Biopython code that builds the backbone (N, CA, C, O; Angstrom):
import numpy as np
from Bio.PDB.StructureBuilder import StructureBuilder

atoms = [
    (1, "MET", "N", (-4.543, 22.064, -19.539)),
    (1, "MET", "CA", (-4.381, 20.959, -18.558)),
    (1, "MET", "C", (-5.055, 19.733, -18.891)),
    (1, "MET", "O", (-6.274, 19.757, -19.062)),
    (2, "LYS", "N", (-4.427, 18.704, -18.999)),
    (2, "LYS", "CA", (-4.850, 17.244, -19.449)),
    (2, "LYS", "C", (-5.671, 16.541, -18.476)),
    (2, "LYS", "O", (-5.193, 16.317, -17.364)),
    (3, "ASP", "N", (-6.822, 16.177, -18.757)),
    (3, "ASP", "CA", (-7.659, 15.299, -17.662)),
    (3, "ASP", "C", (-7.253, 14.025, -17.620)),
    (3, "ASP", "O", (-7.093, 13.377, -18.654)),
    (4, "ARG", "N", (-7.060, 13.568, -16.505)),
    (4, "ARG", "CA", (-6.728, 12.014, -16.543)),
    (4, "ARG", "C", (-7.400, 11.511, -15.205)),
    (4, "ARG", "O", (-7.742, 12.287, -14.313)),
    (5, "PRO", "N", (-7.553, 10.177, -15.149)),
    (5, "PRO", "CA", (-8.203, 9.530, -14.053)),
    (5, "PRO", "C", (-7.510, 9.741, -12.802)),
    (5, "PRO", "O", (-6.315, 10.038, -12.782)),
    (6, "HIS", "N", (-8.227, 9.596, -11.726)),
    (6, "HIS", "CA", (-7.962, 9.918, -10.275)),
    (6, "HIS", "C", (-6.578, 8.845, -10.032)),
    (6, "HIS", "O", (-5.473, 9.227, -9.648)),
    (7, "ASP", "N", (-6.889, 7.682, -10.300)),
    (7, "ASP", "CA", (-5.614, 6.745, -10.009)),
    (7, "ASP", "C", (-4.205, 7.151, -10.594)),
    (7, "ASP", "O", (-3.150, 7.135, -9.959)),
    (8, "GLU", "N", (-4.357, 7.486, -11.798)),
    (8, "GLU", "CA", (-3.147, 8.110, -12.355)),
    (8, "GLU", "C", (-2.707, 9.375, -11.758)),
    (8, "GLU", "O", (-1.487, 9.539, -11.728)),
    (9, "ALA", "N", (-3.407, 10.250, -11.303)),
    (9, "ALA", "CA", (-2.982, 11.336, -10.829)),
    (9, "ALA", "C", (-2.467, 11.095, -9.427)),
    (9, "ALA", "O", (-1.521, 11.750, -8.989)),
    (10, "MET", "N", (-3.109, 10.119, -8.688)),
    (10, "MET", "CA", (-2.591, 9.797, -7.364)),
    (10, "MET", "C", (-1.177, 8.938, -7.496)),
    (10, "MET", "O", (-0.276, 9.087, -6.670)),
    (11, "ALA", "N", (-1.090, 8.165, -8.446)),
    (11, "ALA", "CA", (0.225, 7.552, -8.696)),
    (11, "ALA", "C", (1.166, 8.587, -8.829)),
    (11, "ALA", "O", (2.187, 8.545, -8.143)),
    (12, "LYS", "N", (0.971, 9.503, -9.609)),
    (12, "LYS", "CA", (2.029, 10.666, -10.030)),
    (12, "LYS", "C", (2.404, 11.301, -8.493)),
    (12, "LYS", "O", (3.558, 11.484, -8.106)),
    (13, "LEU", "N", (1.272, 11.575, -7.763)),
    (13, "LEU", "CA", (1.595, 12.185, -6.530)),
    (13, "LEU", "C", (2.560, 11.364, -5.584)),
    (13, "LEU", "O", (3.496, 11.896, -4.987)),
    (14, "TYR", "N", (2.267, 10.099, -5.506)),
    (14, "TYR", "CA", (3.056, 9.187, -4.791)),
    (14, "TYR", "C", (4.535, 9.074, -5.451)),
    (14, "TYR", "O", (5.506, 8.963, -4.703)),
    (15, "ARG", "N", (4.676, 9.101, -6.674)),
    (15, "ARG", "CA", (5.957, 9.075, -7.312)),
    (15, "ARG", "C", (6.682, 10.519, -7.005)),
    (15, "ARG", "O", (7.887, 10.485, -6.753)),
    (16, "ASP", "N", (6.138, 11.532, -7.013)),
    (16, "ASP", "CA", (6.617, 12.747, -6.670)),
    (16, "ASP", "C", (6.936, 13.226, -5.167)),
    (16, "ASP", "O", (7.781, 14.056, -4.830)),
    (17, "ASP", "N", (6.036, 12.486, -4.330)),
    (17, "ASP", "CA", (6.304, 12.681, -3.127)),
    (17, "ASP", "C", (6.128, 11.458, -2.106)),
    (17, "ASP", "O", (5.113, 11.294, -1.430)),
    (18, "PRO", "N", (7.129, 10.714, -2.087)),
    (18, "PRO", "CA", (7.195, 9.340, -1.453)),
    (18, "PRO", "C", (6.732, 9.455, 0.146)),
    (18, "PRO", "O", (6.036, 8.576, 0.655)),
    (19, "ALA", "N", (7.160, 10.561, 0.848)),
    (19, "ALA", "CA", (6.891, 10.798, 2.063)),
    (19, "ALA", "C", (5.400, 10.995, 2.222)),
    (19, "ALA", "O", (4.883, 10.762, 3.315)),
    (20, "TYR", "N", (4.712, 11.393, 1.240)),
    (20, "TYR", "CA", (3.163, 11.591, 1.412)),
    (20, "TYR", "C", (2.520, 10.165, 1.467)),
    (20, "TYR", "O", (1.687, 9.870, 2.324)),
    (21, "ALA", "N", (2.934, 9.342, 0.550)),
    (21, "ALA", "CA", (2.488, 7.912, 0.478)),
    (21, "ALA", "C", (2.838, 7.192, 1.692)),
    (21, "ALA", "O", (2.067, 6.329, 2.110)),
    (22, "VAL", "N", (3.857, 7.441, 2.266)),
    (22, "VAL", "CA", (4.183, 6.731, 3.712)),
    (22, "VAL", "C", (3.194, 7.266, 4.722)),
    (22, "VAL", "O", (2.680, 6.537, 5.570)),
    (23, "GLN", "N", (2.936, 8.585, 4.608)),
    (23, "GLN", "CA", (2.022, 9.265, 5.783)),
    (23, "GLN", "C", (0.621, 8.729, 5.424)),
    (23, "GLN", "O", (-0.211, 8.507, 6.304)),
    (24, "LEU", "N", (0.386, 8.534, 4.156)),
    (24, "LEU", "CA", (-0.905, 8.173, 3.929)),
    (24, "LEU", "C", (-1.434, 6.854, 4.301)),
    (24, "LEU", "O", (-2.581, 6.658, 4.702)),
    (25, "LEU", "N", (-0.439, 5.880, 4.127)),
    (25, "LEU", "CA", (-0.610, 4.437, 4.571)),
    (25, "LEU", "C", (-0.597, 4.484, 5.917)),
    (25, "LEU", "O", (-1.359, 3.722, 6.510)),
    (26, "ASN", "N", (0.269, 5.388, 6.681)),
    (26, "ASN", "CA", (0.276, 5.108, 7.975)),
    (26, "ASN", "C", (-1.136, 5.601, 8.648)),
    (26, "ASN", "O", (-1.563, 4.965, 9.612)),
    (27, "SER", "N", (-1.858, 6.722, 8.150)),
    (27, "SER", "CA", (-3.019, 7.096, 8.440)),
    (27, "SER", "C", (-4.073, 6.317, 8.258)),
    (27, "SER", "O", (-4.975, 6.281, 9.094)),
    (28, "ILE", "N", (-4.094, 5.606, 7.163)),
    (28, "ILE", "CA", (-5.060, 4.540, 6.755)),
    (28, "ILE", "C", (-4.970, 3.231, 7.881)),
    (28, "ILE", "O", (-5.949, 2.821, 8.505)),
    (29, "LEU", "N", (-3.727, 2.731, 7.986)),
    (29, "LEU", "CA", (-3.585, 1.843, 9.045)),
    (29, "LEU", "C", (-4.114, 2.201, 10.408)),
    (29, "LEU", "O", (-4.675, 1.379, 11.132)),
    (30, "ALA", "N", (-3.909, 3.479, 10.733)),
    (30, "ALA", "CA", (-4.491, 4.016, 12.293)),
    (30, "ALA", "C", (-5.947, 3.924, 12.165)),
    (30, "ALA", "O", (-6.585, 3.599, 13.167)),
    (31, "ASP", "N", (-6.650, 4.202, 10.902)),
    (31, "ASP", "CA", (-8.137, 4.214, 10.931)),
    (31, "ASP", "C", (-8.705, 2.902, 10.939)),
    (31, "ASP", "O", (-9.802, 2.675, 11.448)),
    (32, "GLY", "N", (-7.706, 1.675, 10.172)),
    (32, "GLY", "CA", (-8.249, 0.530, 10.252)),
    (32, "GLY", "C", (-9.069, 0.257, 9.184)),
    (32, "GLY", "O", (-9.764, -0.748, 9.334)),
    (33, "ASP", "N", (-9.202, 0.900, 8.069)),
    (33, "ASP", "CA", (-10.037, 0.858, 6.880)),
    (33, "ASP", "C", (-9.372, 0.061, 5.753)),
    (33, "ASP", "O", (-8.740, 0.642, 4.871)),
    (34, "GLN", "N", (-9.508, -1.225, 5.782)),
    (34, "GLN", "CA", (-8.921, -2.296, 4.781)),
    (34, "GLN", "C", (-9.226, -1.871, 3.425)),
    (34, "GLN", "O", (-8.285, -1.940, 2.635)),
    (35, "SER", "N", (-10.225, -1.489, 3.031)),
    (35, "SER", "CA", (-10.655, -1.365, 1.831)),
    (35, "SER", "C", (-10.116, -0.099, 1.248)),
    (35, "SER", "O", (-9.789, -0.123, 0.061)),
    (36, "GLU", "N", (-9.981, 1.013, 1.939)),
    (36, "GLU", "CA", (-8.942, 2.094, 1.677)),
    (36, "GLU", "C", (-7.734, 1.852, 1.534)),
    (36, "GLU", "O", (-7.205, 2.412, 0.574)),
    (37, "LEU", "N", (-6.966, 1.065, 2.297)),
    (37, "LEU", "CA", (-5.645, 0.524, 2.399)),
    (37, "LEU", "C", (-5.441, -0.044, 0.889)),
    (37, "LEU", "O", (-4.514, 0.319, 0.166)),
    (38, "LEU", "N", (-6.479, -1.028, 0.499)),
    (38, "LEU", "CA", (-6.116, -1.800, -0.700)),
    (38, "LEU", "C", (-6.122, -0.715, -1.781)),
    (38, "LEU", "O", (-5.244, -0.742, -2.643)),
    (39, "VAL", "N", (-7.160, 0.338, -1.784)),
    (39, "VAL", "CA", (-7.210, 1.324, -2.932)),
    (39, "VAL", "C", (-5.961, 2.030, -3.098)),
    (39, "VAL", "O", (-5.505, 2.269, -4.216)),
    (40, "ALA", "N", (-5.337, 2.406, -1.921)),
    (40, "ALA", "CA", (-4.168, 3.042, -1.951)),
    (40, "ALA", "C", (-3.049, 2.378, -2.519)),
    (40, "ALA", "O", (-2.288, 2.826, -3.377)),
    (41, "LEU", "N", (-3.015, 1.132, -1.893)),
    (41, "LEU", "CA", (-1.682, 0.062, -2.523)),
    (41, "LEU", "C", (-1.933, -0.211, -4.094)),
    (41, "LEU", "O", (-0.968, -0.417, -4.830)),
    (42, "ARG", "N", (-3.111, -0.207, -4.536)),
    (42, "ARG", "CA", (-3.310, -0.311, -6.044)),
    (42, "ARG", "C", (-2.838, 0.887, -6.746)),
    (42, "ARG", "O", (-2.132, 0.837, -7.753)),
    (43, "GLN", "N", (-3.247, 1.964, -6.188)),
    (43, "GLN", "CA", (-2.867, 3.379, -6.794)),
    (43, "GLN", "C", (-1.126, 3.355, -6.729)),
    (43, "GLN", "O", (-0.418, 3.732, -7.663)),
    (44, "MET", "N", (-0.654, 2.870, -5.520)),
    (44, "MET", "CA", (0.822, 3.121, -5.306)),
    (44, "MET", "C", (1.612, 1.971, -6.293)),
    (44, "MET", "O", (2.775, 2.146, -6.658)),
    (45, "ALA", "N", (0.889, 0.883, -6.634)),
    (45, "ALA", "CA", (1.634, -0.124, -7.589)),
    (45, "ALA", "C", (1.664, 0.645, -8.956)),
    (45, "ALA", "O", (2.592, 0.471, -9.746)),
    (46, "LYS", "N", (0.725, 1.417, -9.189)),
    (46, "LYS", "CA", (1.005, 2.192, -10.563)),
    (46, "LYS", "C", (2.032, 3.128, -10.549)),
    (46, "LYS", "O", (2.612, 3.419, -11.595)),
    (47, "ALA", "N", (2.352, 3.682, -9.375)),
    (47, "ALA", "CA", (3.678, 4.594, -9.130)),
    (47, "ALA", "C", (4.844, 3.843, -9.197)),
    (47, "ALA", "O", (5.908, 4.328, -9.582)),
    (48, "PHE", "N", (4.692, 2.541, -8.799)),
    (48, "PHE", "CA", (6.152, 1.856, -8.861)),
    (48, "PHE", "C", (6.305, 0.771, -9.921)),
    (48, "PHE", "O", (6.817, -0.323, -9.685)),
    (49, "GLY", "N", (5.795, 1.174, -11.177)),
    (49, "GLY", "CA", (5.818, 0.509, -12.356)),
    (49, "GLY", "C", (4.511, -0.441, -12.657)),
    (49, "GLY", "O", (4.400, -1.119, -13.678)),
    (50, "GLY", "N", (3.753, -0.391, -11.832)),
    (50, "GLY", "CA", (2.500, -1.291, -12.319)),
    (50, "GLY", "C", (2.524, -2.538, -11.380)),
    (50, "GLY", "O", (3.433, -2.789, -10.589)),
    (51, "VAL", "N", (1.458, -3.246, -11.566)),
    (51, "VAL", "CA", (1.415, -4.476, -10.750)),
    (51, "VAL", "C", (2.377, -5.503, -11.084)),
    (51, "VAL", "O", (2.998, -6.146, -10.237)),
    (52, "GLN", "N", (2.499, -5.658, -12.457)),
    (52, "GLN", "CA", (3.497, -6.711, -12.896)),
    (52, "GLN", "C", (4.829, -6.382, -12.169)),
    (52, "GLN", "O", (5.373, -7.281, -11.528)),
    (53, "ALA", "N", (5.285, -5.369, -12.220)),
    (53, "ALA", "CA", (6.706, -4.917, -11.701)),
    (53, "ALA", "C", (6.895, -5.208, -10.183)),
    (53, "ALA", "O", (7.841, -5.814, -9.679)),
    (54, "VAL", "N", (5.759, -4.632, -9.510)),
    (54, "VAL", "CA", (5.596, -4.862, -8.121)),
    (54, "VAL", "C", (5.409, -6.413, -7.747)),
    (54, "VAL", "O", (5.865, -6.869, -6.697)),
    (55, "ALA", "N", (4.816, -7.071, -8.535)),
    (55, "ALA", "CA", (4.676, -8.585, -8.157)),
    (55, "ALA", "C", (6.054, -9.181, -8.452)),
    (55, "ALA", "O", (6.397, -10.070, -7.672)),
    (56, "GLU", "N", (6.866, -8.878, -9.378)),
    (56, "GLU", "CA", (8.140, -9.438, -9.426)),
    (56, "GLU", "C", (9.038, -9.006, -8.394)),
    (56, "GLU", "O", (9.795, -9.846, -7.910)),
    (57, "GLN", "N", (9.069, -7.786, -7.973)),
    (57, "GLN", "CA", (9.841, -7.390, -6.867)),
    (57, "GLN", "C", (9.456, -8.053, -5.738)),
    (57, "GLN", "O", (10.358, -8.246, -4.923)),
    (58, "ALA", "N", (8.272, -8.490, -5.438)),
    (58, "ALA", "CA", (7.675, -9.000, -4.268)),
    (58, "ALA", "C", (7.651, -10.315, -4.239)),
    (58, "ALA", "O", (7.252, -10.920, -3.244)),
    (59, "HIS", "N", (8.084, -10.929, -5.349)),
    (59, "HIS", "CA", (8.242, -12.393, -5.587)),
    (59, "HIS", "C", (6.751, -12.930, -5.515)),
    (59, "HIS", "O", (6.589, -13.977, -4.888)),
    (60, "LEU", "N", (5.681, -12.342, -6.072)),
    (60, "LEU", "CA", (4.209, -12.783, -6.018)),
    (60, "LEU", "C", (3.877, -13.092, -7.474)),
    (60, "LEU", "O", (4.468, -12.555, -8.411)),
    (61, "ASN", "N", (2.904, -13.981, -7.611)),
    (61, "ASN", "CA", (2.135, -14.045, -8.901)),
    (61, "ASN", "C", (1.490, -12.898, -9.248)),
    (61, "ASN", "O", (0.650, -12.564, -8.412)),
    (62, "PRO", "N", (1.617, -11.991, -10.439)),
    (62, "PRO", "CA", (0.971, -10.812, -10.661)),
    (62, "PRO", "C", (-0.746, -11.275, -10.425)),
    (62, "PRO", "O", (-1.453, -10.540, -9.735)),
    (63, "THR", "N", (-1.234, -12.344, -10.958)),
    (63, "THR", "CA", (-2.773, -12.596, -10.925)),
    (63, "THR", "C", (-3.185, -12.578, -9.495)),
    (63, "THR", "O", (-4.199, -11.994, -9.112)),
    (64, "GLN", "N", (-2.210, -13.366, -8.554)),
    (64, "GLN", "CA", (-2.401, -13.223, -7.119)),
    (64, "GLN", "C", (-2.319, -11.829, -6.527)),
    (64, "GLN", "O", (-3.172, -11.471, -5.715)),
    (65, "LEU", "N", (-1.307, -11.007, -6.906)),
    (65, "LEU", "CA", (-1.237, -9.608, -6.440)),
    (65, "LEU", "C", (-2.660, -8.866, -6.945)),
    (65, "LEU", "O", (-3.301, -8.215, -6.120)),
    (66, "TYR", "N", (-3.037, -8.966, -8.064)),
    (66, "TYR", "CA", (-4.340, -8.195, -8.589)),
    (66, "TYR", "C", (-5.533, -8.614, -7.557)),
    (66, "TYR", "O", (-6.324, -7.811, -7.061)),
    (67, "ARG", "N", (-5.514, -10.048, -7.321)),
    (67, "ARG", "CA", (-6.721, -10.420, -6.561)),
    (67, "ARG", "C", (-6.498, -9.744, -5.223)),
    (67, "ARG", "O", (-7.405, -9.142, -4.648)),
    (68, "THR", "N", (-5.261, -9.859, -4.740)),
    (68, "THR", "CA", (-4.806, -9.384, -3.346)),
    (68, "THR", "C", (-5.425, -7.936, -3.083)),
    (68, "THR", "O", (-6.121, -7.667, -2.103)),
    (69, "LEU", "N", (-5.076, -7.043, -4.092)),
    (69, "LEU", "CA", (-5.203, -5.551, -4.123)),
    (69, "LEU", "C", (-6.827, -5.324, -4.703)),
    (69, "LEU", "O", (-7.164, -4.183, -5.020)),
    (70, "SER", "N", (-7.649, -6.280, -4.803)),
    (70, "SER", "CA", (-9.057, -6.074, -5.350)),
    (70, "SER", "C", (-9.634, -5.684, -3.949)),
    (70, "SER", "O", (-9.190, -5.955, -2.833)),
    (71, "PRO", "N", (-10.908, -4.872, -4.364)),
    (71, "PRO", "CA", (-11.830, -4.534, -3.203)),
    (71, "PRO", "C", (-12.242, -5.656, -2.373)),
    (71, "PRO", "O", (-12.617, -5.420, -1.224)),
    (72, "GLU", "N", (-12.217, -6.869, -2.820)),
    (72, "GLU", "CA", (-12.484, -8.048, -1.858)),
    (72, "GLU", "C", (-11.209, -8.583, -1.347)),
    (72, "GLU", "O", (-11.256, -9.564, -0.606)),
    (73, "GLY", "N", (-10.139, -8.082, -1.640)),
    (73, "GLY", "CA", (-8.816, -8.833, -1.111)),
    (73, "GLY", "C", (-8.584, -8.792, 0.447)),
    (73, "GLY", "O", (-9.025, -7.967, 1.247)),
    (74, "ASN", "N", (-7.897, -9.727, 0.642)),
    (74, "ASN", "CA", (-7.556, -9.797, 2.100)),
    (74, "ASN", "C", (-6.095, -10.261, 2.178)),
    (74, "ASN", "O", (-5.868, -11.455, 2.371)),
    (75, "PRO", "N", (-5.134, -9.415, 2.043)),
    (75, "PRO", "CA", (-3.768, -9.731, 2.061)),
    (75, "PRO", "C", (-3.208, -10.379, 3.219)),
    (75, "PRO", "O", (-3.439, -9.913, 4.334)),
    (76, "ALA", "N", (-2.404, -11.541, 3.049)),
    (76, "ALA", "CA", (-1.785, -12.144, 4.180)),
    (76, "ALA", "C", (-0.625, -11.245, 4.688)),
    (76, "ALA", "O", (-0.088, -10.441, 3.927)),
    (77, "LEU", "N", (-0.293, -11.371, 5.821)),
    (77, "LEU", "CA", (0.903, -10.485, 6.384)),
    (77, "LEU", "C", (2.062, -10.589, 5.449)),
    (77, "LEU", "O", (2.636, -9.571, 5.062)),
    (78, "SER", "N", (2.391, -11.671, 5.109)),
    (78, "SER", "CA", (3.599, -11.942, 4.219)),
    (78, "SER", "C", (3.471, -11.111, 3.059)),
    (78, "SER", "O", (4.298, -10.264, 2.721)),
    (79, "SER", "N", (2.269, -11.417, 2.386)),
    (79, "SER", "CA", (2.105, -10.598, 1.027)),
    (79, "SER", "C", (2.106, -9.151, 1.342)),
    (79, "SER", "O", (2.710, -8.443, 0.536)),
    (80, "PHE", "N", (1.599, -8.624, 2.264)),
    (80, "PHE", "CA", (1.588, -7.163, 2.526)),
    (80, "PHE", "C", (2.877, -6.665, 2.807)),
    (80, "PHE", "O", (3.269, -5.603, 2.325)),
    (81, "SER", "N", (3.550, -7.353, 3.543)),
    (81, "SER", "CA", (5.098, -6.911, 3.825)),
    (81, "SER", "C", (5.844, -6.923, 2.587)),
    (81, "SER", "O", (6.555, -5.962, 2.294)),
    (82, "ALA", "N", (5.726, -8.068, 1.738)),
    (82, "ALA", "CA", (6.437, -8.256, 0.554)),
    (82, "ALA", "C", (6.102, -6.845, -0.463)),
    (82, "ALA", "O", (6.991, -6.130, -0.925)),
    (83, "ILE", "N", (4.628, -6.639, -0.683)),
    (83, "ILE", "CA", (4.420, -5.518, -1.472)),
    (83, "ILE", "C", (5.032, -4.270, -1.013)),
    (83, "ILE", "O", (5.644, -3.564, -1.814)),
    (84, "LEU", "N", (4.912, -3.950, 0.207)),
    (84, "LEU", "CA", (5.552, -2.754, 0.756)),
    (84, "LEU", "C", (7.059, -2.765, 0.359)),
    (84, "LEU", "O", (7.553, -1.841, -0.288)),
    (85, "LYS", "N", (7.765, -3.847, 0.774)),
    (85, "LYS", "CA", (9.138, -3.967, 0.400)),
    (85, "LYS", "C", (9.412, -3.660, -0.898)),
    (85, "LYS", "O", (10.397, -2.958, -1.129)),
    (86, "ALA", "N", (8.675, -4.084, -1.857)),
    (86, "ALA", "CA", (8.975, -3.899, -3.369)),
    (86, "ALA", "C", (8.826, -2.311, -3.632)),
    (86, "ALA", "O", (9.397, -1.778, -4.584)),
    (87, "MET", "N", (8.066, -1.636, -2.775)),
    (87, "MET", "CA", (7.766, -0.232, -2.962)),
    (87, "MET", "C", (8.844, 0.618, -2.138)),
    (87, "MET", "O", (8.898, 1.847, -2.173)),
    (88, "GLY", "N", (9.712, -0.224, -1.377)),
    (88, "GLY", "CA", (10.800, 0.666, -0.632)),
    (88, "GLY", "C", (10.106, 0.991, 0.802)),
    (88, "GLY", "O", (10.563, 1.919, 1.469)),
    (89, "MET", "N", (9.116, 0.308, 1.229)),
    (89, "MET", "CA", (8.648, 0.581, 2.566)),
    (89, "MET", "C", (8.635, -0.502, 3.390)),
    (89, "MET", "O", (9.021, -1.582, 2.943)),
    (90, "ARG", "N", (8.204, -0.391, 4.674)),
    (90, "ARG", "CA", (8.286, -1.615, 5.605)),
    (90, "ARG", "C", (6.997, -1.359, 6.453)),
    (90, "ARG", "O", (6.376, -0.297, 6.495)),
    (91, "LEU", "N", (6.718, -2.443, 7.082)),
    (91, "LEU", "CA", (5.454, -2.322, 8.169)),
    (91, "LEU", "C", (6.238, -2.150, 9.412)),
    (91, "LEU", "O", (7.266, -2.807, 9.574)),
    (92, "ALA", "N", (5.830, -1.329, 10.278)),
    (92, "ALA", "CA", (6.493, -1.132, 11.635)),
    (92, "ALA", "C", (5.412, -1.033, 12.539)),
    (92, "ALA", "O", (4.252, -0.763, 12.229)),
    (93, "ILE", "N", (5.946, -1.319, 13.932)),
    (93, "ILE", "CA", (4.870, -1.215, 15.046)),
    (93, "ILE", "C", (5.277, -0.099, 15.885)),
    (93, "ILE", "O", (6.484, 0.065, 16.058)),
    (94, "GLU", "N", (4.298, 0.833, 16.526)),
    (94, "GLU", "CA", (4.689, 1.663, 17.277)),
    (94, "GLU", "C", (3.612, 1.933, 18.273)),
    (94, "GLU", "O", (2.440, 1.709, 17.968)),
    (95, "PRO", "N", (3.955, 2.429, 19.513)),
    (95, "PRO", "CA", (2.856, 2.537, 20.599)),
    (95, "PRO", "C", (2.041, 3.386, 20.330)),
    (95, "PRO", "O", (2.421, 4.352, 19.667)),
    (96, "MET", "N", (0.678, 3.294, 20.754)),
    (96, "MET", "CA", (-0.405, 4.226, 20.616)),
    (96, "MET", "C", (-0.456, 5.200, 21.605)),
    (96, "MET", "O", (-1.161, 6.196, 21.440)),
    (97, "GLY", "N", (0.232, 5.033, 22.657)),
    (97, "GLY", "CA", (0.225, 6.000, 23.629)),
    (97, "GLY", "C", (0.912, 5.269, 24.912)),
    (97, "GLY", "O", (1.961, 4.637, 24.788)),
    (98, "SER", "N", (0.206, 5.415, 26.207)),
    (98, "SER", "CA", (0.700, 4.826, 27.322)),
    (98, "SER", "C", (0.372, 3.131, 27.188)),
    (98, "SER", "O", (-0.664, 2.640, 26.740)),
    (99, "PRO", "N", (1.629, 2.365, 27.738)),
    (99, "PRO", "CA", (1.487, 1.142, 27.533)),
    (99, "PRO", "C", (0.392, 0.555, 28.429)),
    (99, "PRO", "O", (0.170, 1.012, 29.551)),
    (100, "VAL", "N", (-0.332, -0.542, 27.863)),
    (100, "VAL", "CA", (-1.268, -1.214, 28.688)),
    (100, "VAL", "C", (-0.536, -2.045, 29.826)),
    (100, "VAL", "O", (0.413, -2.800, 29.620)),
    (101, "VAL", "N", (-1.152, -1.777, 31.123)),
    (101, "VAL", "CA", (-0.450, -2.629, 32.196)),
    (101, "VAL", "C", (-1.386, -3.820, 32.576)),
    (101, "VAL", "O", (-2.551, -3.648, 32.933)),
    (102, "LEU", "N", (-0.811, -4.989, 32.477)),
    (102, "LEU", "CA", (-1.709, -6.072, 32.778)),
    (102, "LEU", "C", (-1.378, -6.523, 34.165)),
    (102, "LEU", "O", (-0.214, -6.602, 34.558)),
    (103, "ALA", "N", (-2.630, -6.875, 35.052)),
    (103, "ALA", "CA", (-2.470, -7.174, 36.287)),
    (103, "ALA", "C", (-2.163, -8.623, 36.651)),
    (103, "ALA", "O", (-2.004, -8.942, 37.830)),
]
sb = StructureBuilder()
sb.init_structure("model")
sb.init_model(0)
sb.init_chain("A")
sb.init_seg("    ")
for serial, (resi, resn, name, xyz) in enumerate(atoms, 1):
    if name == "N":
        sb.init_residue(resn, " ", resi, " ")
    sb.init_atom(name, np.array(xyz, "f"), 0.0, 1.0, " ", f" {name:<3s}", serial, name[0])
structure = sb.get_structure()
């Protein structure tokens, strides 16, 4: 068995099981951990041809995308949506439970 870095192994997992990638992102979004979200998106970018390919599909500057997905990154909603779209996904809103009733 060949030893390979964790990010490469995760990228292969996302390529082989896109449903898992979607489930993972939804789980991370539910928890609200932005740094974990950025790690997963960097790994997924590898699965979708690398940052350069994702940047082209998302119509973003590759340098900007590297910075956006860095540990200190803080992607704008428009960038986040474009990145997901380039990976064949989209951001969706769903209720958390019973709707809040305002008086």
